[in-house]
C-alpha positions as CSV (number, residue, x, y, z in Angstrom):
1,M,-1.8,98.7,-99.6
2,I,-3.1,98.1,-96.1
3,N,-6.5,99.5,-95.3
4,L,-5.5,101.0,-91.9
5,P,-8.9,102.4,-90.9
6,E,-10.5,99.0,-91.4
7,L,-7.6,97.4,-89.5
8,R,-8.1,99.8,-86.6
9,D,-11.9,99.1,-86.5
10,Y,-11.2,95.4,-86.4
11,L,-8.7,95.7,-83.5
12,E,-11.0,97.9,-81.5
13,S,-13.9,95.4,-81.9
14,F,-11.9,93.2,-79.4
15,Q,-11.8,95.7,-76.6
16,D,-14.7,95.7,-74.0
17,P,-15.7,98.8,-72.1
18,D,-13.6,97.7,-69.1
19,G,-10.5,97.8,-71.2
20,K,-10.1,94.0,-71.7
21,I,-9.0,92.6,-74.9
22,R,-11.4,89.5,-75.6
23,S,-9.2,86.5,-76.2
24,E,-8.5,83.0,-75.0
25,N,-6.0,84.8,-72.7
26,S,-7.3,88.3,-72.2
27,V,-4.6,89.3,-69.8
28,K,-1.9,88.4,-72.3
29,A,-3.7,90.1,-75.3
30,T,-4.3,93.3,-73.1
31,A,-0.7,93.4,-72.0
32,E,0.5,93.1,-75.6
33,F,-2.0,95.8,-76.6
34,A,-0.4,98.2,-73.9
35,L,3.1,97.1,-74.7
36,V,2.7,97.9,-78.5
37,H,1.3,101.3,-77.6
38,R,4.4,102.0,-75.5
39,L,6.6,100.9,-78.4
40,C,4.6,102.9,-81.0
41,P,2.8,105.7,-79.2
42,R,1.2,106.9,-82.4
43,L,-0.7,103.7,-82.9
44,A,-4.0,105.4,-82.1
45,V,-6.1,102.2,-81.6
46,G,-8.5,101.6,-78.8
47,N,-8.6,102.9,-75.2
48,L,-5.0,102.5,-73.7
49,G,-6.1,103.9,-70.3
50,A,-8.9,101.4,-69.9
51,A,-6.6,98.5,-70.9
52,K,-4.1,99.6,-68.1
53,T,-7.0,99.8,-65.6
54,Y,-8.0,96.3,-66.5
55,L,-4.5,95.0,-66.0
56,R,-4.3,96.7,-62.6
57,S,-7.5,94.8,-61.6
58,Q,-6.0,91.5,-62.6
59,L,-2.8,91.8,-60.5
60,S,-2.9,89.3,-57.6
61,P,-2.3,90.9,-54.1
62,F,0.0,88.0,-53.5
63,A,2.2,88.6,-56.6
64,E,5.4,89.0,-54.6
65,Y,5.0,85.5,-53.2
66,Q,3.9,83.8,-56.4
67,I,7.0,85.2,-58.3
68,K,9.2,83.4,-55.7
69,K,7.6,80.1,-56.7
70,G,9.2,80.3,-60.2
71,F,8.3,81.5,-63.7
72,S,5.6,79.0,-64.3
73,F,3.7,80.6,-61.3
74,M,4.3,84.2,-62.4
75,E,3.7,84.1,-66.1
76,K,0.4,85.9,-65.8
77,I,2.1,88.4,-63.5
78,W,4.8,88.9,-66.1
79,H,2.2,89.8,-68.7
80,I,0.5,92.2,-66.4
81,T,3.8,93.9,-65.4
82,V,5.0,94.4,-69.0
83,G,1.7,96.1,-69.7
84,I,1.8,98.4,-66.6
85,P,5.6,98.4,-65.4
86,E,5.2,101.8,-63.5
87,D,2.5,100.3,-61.4
88,T,4.5,97.2,-60.3
89,L,7.8,98.6,-59.2
90,F,7.4,96.8,-55.8
91,L,8.0,93.4,-57.8
92,D,11.6,94.5,-58.6
93,S,13.3,92.5,-55.7
94,P,11.4,89.1,-56.3
95,V,12.0,89.4,-60.0
96,H,15.7,90.0,-59.6
97,E,15.9,87.1,-57.2
98,L,14.3,84.9,-59.9
99,I,16.5,86.0,-62.7
100,Q,19.4,84.8,-60.8
101,S,18.1,81.3,-60.7
102,S,18.6,78.5,-63.3
103,L,16.3,79.5,-66.1
104,S,16.3,79.2,-69.9
105,P,17.8,82.2,-71.8
106,S,14.4,83.1,-73.3
107,V,12.8,83.2,-69.8
108,K,15.8,85.3,-68.6
109,S,15.2,87.7,-71.5
110,A,11.7,88.1,-70.5
111,L,12.6,88.8,-66.9
112,L,15.3,91.2,-68.0
113,L,12.7,93.0,-70.1
114,L,10.5,93.4,-67.2
115,L,13.4,94.9,-65.0
116,L,14.5,97.2,-67.7
117,M,10.8,98.5,-68.3
118,Q,10.7,99.1,-64.5
119,K,13.9,101.1,-64.8
120,S,15.6,99.0,-62.1
121,Q,18.5,100.7,-60.4
122,R,20.3,97.3,-60.3
123,N,23.4,96.5,-62.3
124,L,21.9,94.1,-64.9
125,S,25.0,94.0,-67.2
126,R,25.5,90.3,-66.4
127,Y,22.1,89.4,-67.9
128,V,22.4,91.8,-70.8
129,Q,25.6,90.0,-71.8
130,E,24.0,86.6,-71.2
131,I,21.0,87.4,-73.6
132,G,23.5,89.0,-76.0
133,S,25.5,85.7,-76.2
134,Y,22.3,83.8,-76.6
135,Q,21.2,86.0,-79.5
136,E,24.4,85.4,-81.2
137,E,23.6,81.7,-81.0
138,L,20.2,82.3,-82.5
139,L,21.6,84.1,-85.5
140,E,23.4,80.9,-86.4
141,T,20.1,78.9,-87.2
142,S,17.3,80.1,-89.3
143,S,13.9,78.9,-88.2
144,L,10.4,80.2,-87.3
145,D,11.3,79.9,-83.6
146,T,14.7,81.7,-83.8
147,V,13.1,84.6,-85.8
148,Y,10.3,84.9,-83.2
149,E,13.0,84.8,-80.3
150,T,15.1,87.4,-82.1
151,T,12.1,89.8,-82.3
152,H,11.5,89.3,-78.5
153,N,15.2,89.8,-77.6
154,L,15.2,92.9,-79.8
155,I,12.4,94.4,-77.7
156,T,14.5,93.6,-74.6
157,F,17.6,95.2,-76.2
158,Y,15.4,98.2,-77.1
159,F,14.9,99.0,-73.4
160,A,18.5,98.1,-72.5
161,Q,20.2,100.3,-75.0
162,K,19.8,103.4,-72.9
163,Y,22.0,101.8,-70.1
164,Y,24.1,99.2,-71.8
165,S,26.3,98.8,-74.8
166,V,24.1,96.6,-77.2
167,S,24.2,98.6,-80.5
168,E,26.4,95.8,-82.2
169,I,23.9,93.0,-81.3
170,I,21.0,95.2,-82.3
171,R,22.5,95.8,-85.7
172,E,23.2,92.2,-86.3
173,S,19.8,91.2,-85.0
174,C,17.9,93.7,-87.2
175,S,19.7,92.8,-90.3
176,W,19.3,89.1,-90.0
177,P,15.6,88.7,-89.9
178,A,15.3,91.4,-92.6
179,R,17.2,88.9,-94.8
180,T,15.7,85.6,-93.6
181,V,12.1,86.1,-92.4
182,M,10.5,85.8,-95.9
183,S,11.6,82.3,-96.0
184,F,8.7,81.9,-93.5
185,R,6.3,84.1,-95.2
186,E,3.4,81.8,-94.7
187,C,3.5,83.0,-91.2
188,I,2.0,86.5,-91.5
189,D,2.4,87.1,-87.9
190,V,6.2,86.6,-87.7
191,V,6.8,88.7,-91.0
192,A,4.7,91.6,-89.5
193,E,6.3,91.4,-86.0
194,S,9.7,91.4,-87.6
195,A,9.0,94.4,-89.8
196,A,7.6,96.3,-86.7
197,V,10.5,95.5,-84.4
198,I,13.1,96.3,-87.2
199,L,11.4,99.7,-87.8
200,L,11.5,100.3,-84.1
201,F,15.3,100.9,-84.4
202,G,15.1,102.9,-87.5
203,Y,16.2,100.3,-89.8
204,R,14.7,101.3,-93.1
205,K,16.2,99.2,-95.9
206,D,13.2,99.7,-98.2
207,Q,13.8,96.7,-100.5
208,E,13.7,94.4,-97.5
209,V,11.3,95.9,-94.9
210,G,9.1,97.3,-97.7
211,G,8.9,93.9,-99.4
212,M,7.9,92.5,-96.0
213,L,5.0,94.8,-95.6
214,D,4.0,94.4,-99.2
215,W,3.6,90.8,-98.6
216,V,1.7,91.2,-95.4
217,S,-0.8,93.7,-97.1
218,K,-1.8,91.0,-99.6
219,N,-3.3,89.0,-96.8
220,Q,-5.7,91.5,-95.2
221,Q,-9.2,89.8,-94.8
222,A,-12.6,91.2,-95.6
223,D,-13.1,92.0,-91.8
224,G,-9.9,94.2,-91.9
225,G,-7.8,91.9,-89.9
226,F,-5.0,89.6,-90.6
227,P,-4.4,85.8,-90.1
228,V,-1.5,84.1,-88.3
229,Y,-1.0,81.9,-91.3
230,V,-1.8,82.7,-95.0
231,G,-5.4,81.4,-95.6
232,G,-6.3,81.4,-92.0
233,K,-9.0,83.6,-90.2
234,S,-8.2,87.0,-88.7
235,E,-6.9,87.1,-85.3
236,F,-5.9,89.8,-82.9
237,H,-2.1,89.4,-82.5
238,P,-1.1,89.4,-86.2
239,S,-3.6,92.4,-86.7
240,L,-2.0,94.3,-83.8
241,V,1.6,93.8,-84.9
242,T,0.6,94.7,-88.5
243,A,-1.0,97.9,-87.3
244,W,2.2,98.5,-85.4
245,A,4.3,98.0,-88.4
246,C,2.3,100.2,-90.6
247,T,2.5,103.1,-88.1
248,A,6.1,102.5,-87.5
249,R,6.9,102.7,-91.3
250,D,5.2,106.1,-91.4
251,T,6.8,107.5,-88.3
252,A,10.2,105.7,-88.0
253,P,13.2,107.7,-87.0
254,P,16.0,108.5,-89.5
255,H,18.1,105.5,-90.9
256,R,20.4,104.0,-88.2
257,F,21.2,100.6,-89.6
258,T,21.8,99.3,-93.0
259,S,21.9,95.6,-94.1
260,T,25.1,93.6,-93.8
């Protein structure tokens, strides 16, 4: 079993009084912290309000113009906006212009997520369909990269499901990592993230998701955290997604999906 109090203490040790999560990329880590709290409100870790205040302080006053230069210039802005979408509604237009350009499907999925979180009033069905088709392609090849991309696309579909018909691709995409992710169990991070995202949709095939979390639990370190890979040192991200998965397991909605 995972010692959740120790895990929470470990995660909270990363947050400074100003809300920042200490990391090589503090903006990214803080935004992930805020996003996971949005997806799992009962997480009860750290100070979410302070984290959002920190993200607001990091938003460039020239963000609208930086976005127009392309995704490589706006990656930091993207992280900030995912963490505080309600505070960045003014970026809707430049982000929508960017998603119409020639970009990889994974980048378009990231931009679509941002627009959906901002509750954009635009018709985004074209991009939802595009990411859905891309996700179908991912399901044809089992690799660490395709599992990670699937979890990221599922988060996009989570915000899309209120407005667009994505239930079938969600079902397929939840079932697939539940069956395949243990092939990559040396990567604790991807197993924990997959479990958390699957549980987000109420997929509770105990033999599969329970087995994923049982495996993750065996890798808790003496400091309370979890490593990216078996045998490594504890790090923030795998510890965060593990806390998310544990909380989601205990508070998940009723069954919606079964394995196929």
